C-alpha positions as CSV (number, residue, x, y, z in Angstrom):
1,X,72.9,117.1,113.4
2,X,75.6,115.5,115.7
3,X,76.7,113.0,113.0
4,X,80.4,111.7,113.0
5,X,81.3,113.8,110.0
6,X,79.8,117.0,111.9
7,X,81.7,116.3,115.0
8,X,84.9,116.2,113.1
9,X,84.0,119.4,111.3
10,X,83.7,120.7,115.1
11,X,87.2,119.2,115.7
12,X,88.4,121.5,112.6
13,X,86.8,124.5,114.3
14,X,88.3,123.9,117.8
15,X,91.6,123.3,116.3
16,X,91.4,126.8,114.8
17,X,90.6,128.6,117.9
18,X,93.2,126.9,119.9
19,X,95.6,128.1,117.2
20,X,94.5,131.6,117.9
21,X,94.8,131.3,121.5
22,X,98.4,130.1,121.4
23,X,99.3,132.6,118.9
24,X,98.2,135.5,121.1
25,X,99.3,134.1,124.3
26,X,103.1,134.0,123.2
27,X,103.4,130.6,121.9
28,X,103.0,131.2,118.1
29,X,105.7,128.5,117.4
30,X,103.1,126.1,118.6
31,X,100.1,127.4,116.8
32,X,100.9,125.5,113.5
33,X,100.4,122.1,115.2
34,X,96.7,123.0,115.9
35,X,96.3,124.2,112.3
36,X,97.8,120.8,111.1
37,X,95.2,119.0,113.5
38,X,92.4,121.1,111.9
39,X,93.8,120.0,108.4
40,X,93.6,116.3,109.6
41,X,90.0,116.9,110.8
42,X,89.0,118.8,107.6
43,X,90.1,115.5,105.5
44,X,88.6,113.1,107.9
45,X,85.1,115.0,108.0
46,X,84.6,114.7,104.2
47,X,86.1,111.4,104.1
48,X,83.5,110.2,106.7
49,X,80.7,111.9,105.2
50,X,81.4,110.1,101.8
51,X,81.9,106.7,103.6
52,X,78.6,106.9,105.5
53,X,76.7,108.4,102.7
54,X,76.1,111.8,105.2
55,X,76.8,114.3,102.6
56,X,74.1,117.3,102.9
57,X,73.6,121.0,103.0
58,X,74.2,121.2,106.9
59,X,77.5,119.5,106.7
60,X,78.7,121.6,103.7
61,X,77.8,124.9,105.7
62,X,79.3,123.7,108.9
63,X,82.7,122.7,106.8
64,X,82.6,126.1,105.7
65,X,82.3,127.8,109.0
66,X,84.9,125.7,110.4
67,X,87.3,126.5,107.6
68,X,86.7,130.1,108.0
69,X,88.1,130.1,111.5
70,X,91.2,127.5,111.0
71,X,92.0,128.5,107.4
72,X,91.0,132.4,107.5
73,X,90.8,133.9,110.9
74,X,93.7,131.6,112.5
75,X,96.6,132.1,110.0
76,X,95.5,135.8,109.7
77,X,96.1,136.2,113.6
78,X,99.3,134.1,113.3
79,X,100.9,136.0,110.6
80,X,99.8,139.5,112.3
81,X,101.5,138.4,115.5
82,X,104.7,137.1,113.6
83,X,105.1,140.3,111.8
84,X,104.8,142.4,114.8
85,X,107.1,140.3,117.0
86,X,109.7,139.0,114.7
87,X,111.9,141.7,114.9
88,X,111.9,141.7,118.5
89,X,113.4,138.2,118.6
90,X,116.8,137.4,120.0
91,X,118.8,134.6,118.4
92,X,117.5,131.1,119.7
93,X,114.3,132.6,121.4
94,X,111.6,130.3,121.6
95,X,108.9,132.4,123.2
96,X,107.3,136.1,122.7
97,X,106.9,138.6,125.3
98,X,103.3,139.0,124.3
99,X,103.1,142.4,126.0
100,X,105.0,143.6,122.9
101,X,102.2,142.6,120.5
102,X,99.8,144.5,123.2
103,X,101.9,147.6,123.0
104,X,102.1,147.5,119.2
105,X,98.3,147.1,119.1
106,X,97.6,149.9,121.2
107,X,100.3,152.2,120.2
108,X,99.6,155.2,117.8
109,X,101.1,154.3,114.6
110,X,103.3,157.1,113.0
111,X,105.1,155.2,110.1
112,X,104.2,153.2,106.8
113,X,106.2,150.0,108.7
114,X,103.9,150.2,111.5
115,X,100.9,149.4,109.3
116,X,102.2,146.5,107.2
117,X,101.2,143.7,109.8
118,X,97.6,144.5,109.1
119,X,98.1,143.1,105.8
120,X,97.7,139.9,107.5
121,X,94.0,140.4,107.9
122,X,93.7,140.2,104.1
123,X,94.1,136.1,104.8
124,X,90.6,136.0,106.4
125,X,89.2,138.8,104.1
126,X,89.9,136.7,101.0
127,X,89.1,133.3,102.6
128,X,85.8,134.8,103.4
129,X,84.9,135.4,99.6
130,X,86.9,131.9,98.5
131,X,84.8,129.9,100.9
132,X,81.5,131.6,99.9
133,X,82.2,131.3,96.3
134,X,83.0,127.6,96.8
135,X,79.5,126.9,98.6
136,X,77.6,128.2,95.4
137,X,79.9,127.3,92.6
138,X,78.9,124.0,91.0
139,X,81.9,123.7,89.1
140,X,83.9,122.6,92.2
141,X,82.5,119.6,92.9
142,X,85.4,117.4,91.9
143,X,87.9,119.9,91.5
144,X,88.7,123.7,92.4
145,X,88.5,127.1,91.1
146,X,90.9,129.2,92.8
147,X,93.5,128.2,95.7
148,X,91.7,126.1,98.4
149,X,91.9,128.0,101.9
150,X,93.9,125.1,103.5
151,X,96.7,125.2,100.6
152,X,97.1,129.2,101.4
153,X,97.3,128.5,105.2
154,X,99.8,125.7,104.7
155,X,102.2,128.1,102.8
156,X,102.2,130.7,105.8
157,X,102.8,128.0,108.5
158,X,106.3,127.5,107.4
159,X,107.3,130.9,109.0
160,X,106.2,130.1,112.7
161,X,107.4,126.4,112.1
162,X,110.9,127.6,111.2
163,X,110.9,129.4,114.7
164,X,109.9,126.2,116.2
165,X,112.9,124.2,114.8
166,X,115.6,126.6,114.8
167,X,114.6,129.6,117.0
168,X,115.0,132.9,115.6
169,X,118.7,131.8,114.5
170,X,117.7,131.3,110.7
171,X,117.4,135.2,110.4
172,X,121.0,135.5,110.0
173,X,121.0,133.4,106.7
174,X,117.5,134.2,105.3
175,X,116.9,137.8,106.5
176,X,114.5,138.4,103.5
177,X,112.0,136.2,104.9
178,X,111.9,138.4,107.9
179,X,110.7,141.4,105.6
180,X,107.3,142.6,106.3
181,X,107.1,143.8,102.6
182,X,108.0,140.3,101.3
183,X,105.4,138.6,103.5
184,X,102.7,141.2,102.7
185,X,103.5,140.5,99.1
186,X,102.9,136.8,99.6
187,X,99.8,137.2,101.4
188,X,98.4,139.6,98.6
189,X,99.5,137.3,95.9
190,X,98.1,134.2,97.3
191,X,94.9,135.9,98.4
192,X,94.3,136.8,94.6
193,X,94.9,133.3,93.8
194,X,92.1,132.1,96.3
195,X,89.5,134.1,94.5
196,X,90.9,133.7,90.9
197,X,89.4,131.6,88.2
198,X,92.5,129.2,87.9
199,X,91.5,125.6,87.8
200,X,93.1,123.3,90.2
201,X,93.0,119.7,90.8
202,X,91.5,118.1,94.1
203,X,92.8,115.0,95.8
204,X,89.3,113.3,95.6
205,X,90.0,109.9,94.1
206,X,86.9,108.3,92.1
207,X,88.8,105.3,91.5
208,X,92.5,104.3,92.5
209,X,94.1,103.6,89.0
210,X,96.9,105.3,87.7
211,X,95.0,106.5,84.5
212,X,93.2,109.4,85.1
213,X,94.9,110.0,88.4
214,X,98.5,110.8,86.7
215,X,98.5,114.3,88.6
216,X,97.4,113.3,91.8
217,X,99.9,110.3,92.2
218,X,102.7,112.6,90.7
219,X,101.7,115.3,93.5
220,X,101.7,112.8,96.4
221,X,105.0,111.2,95.4
222,X,106.7,114.7,94.8
223,X,105.3,116.0,98.1
224,X,106.8,113.0,99.9
225,X,110.1,113.5,98.4
226,X,110.0,117.3,99.3
227,X,109.2,116.5,102.8
228,X,112.0,114.2,103.2
229,X,114.6,116.5,101.6
230,X,113.5,119.9,102.6
231,X,111.6,119.3,106.0
232,X,109.7,122.5,107.0
233,X,110.3,124.2,103.9
234,X,108.5,121.3,101.9
235,X,105.1,122.7,103.0
236,X,105.6,126.3,101.0
237,X,107.3,124.2,98.1
238,X,104.1,121.7,98.2
239,X,101.9,124.9,97.5
240,X,103.9,125.8,94.6
241,X,104.2,122.5,93.3
242,X,100.2,122.2,93.7
243,X,100.0,125.2,91.4
244,X,102.5,123.9,88.8
245,X,101.0,120.5,88.5
246,X,97.4,121.9,88.3
247,X,98.8,124.3,85.1
248,X,100.5,121.1,83.5
249,X,97.0,119.3,84.1
250,X,95.3,122.3,82.7
251,X,97.5,122.2,79.6
252,X,98.5,118.5,78.8
253,X,95.4,116.5,80.4
254,X,92.5,118.8,79.9
255,X,90.6,116.0,78.2
256,X,90.8,113.7,81.2
257,X,89.5,116.5,83.5
258,X,85.8,116.0,84.7
259,X,85.1,119.8,84.9
260,X,82.1,121.9,83.6
């Protein structure tokens, strides 16, 4: 039970819990770093399981349970707090008055705008069905059907990361990204992509030659370039790149895909 892969999966779970605690305690700009820690653990547990030949049903179930917290509940809580508190920030602010979030949570809602932040709960809602589907879908052994929960989470971490890098000063140049309706629209769109039947490639290499891995190597190289040039914004762009390259693979490299 307490094998190395399973302990790494537990690290993923604990990272998600810490991200939630930081978001609710007024340090939402630090929460993404625990999400990234969870991403690392999520990669390492699968890698260790394959290397040690410790793959099994227990590990699969533990992985989904941990992912539900780190890539379902945690990003939902982070975006809920973000949408409630972001309009209260002063330029250059780096901390939140958590009592404002508590006040909103306990207050009586009187307008449509007051309810929009609850759309963040669609993230764990769709993640629940995405992860359950993944566990029983035999087509997803070497690729994915629907947007993976880590990719969905990566997109939304751009919002708190921008506050970590620039405080609230970027709101004057990109006010549309503070729009609760825009954020809610993104949540709904990506949520539907999570449960869609869209085939997407995975980064699991069966062999490291270029032939057969054209899309994977292209994705990694372009992602590196995006990170170098766009910094924080690269994380959102990488998710769109992933979707675009998957469509390219489905269209032009379909014969090379190992999918049922």
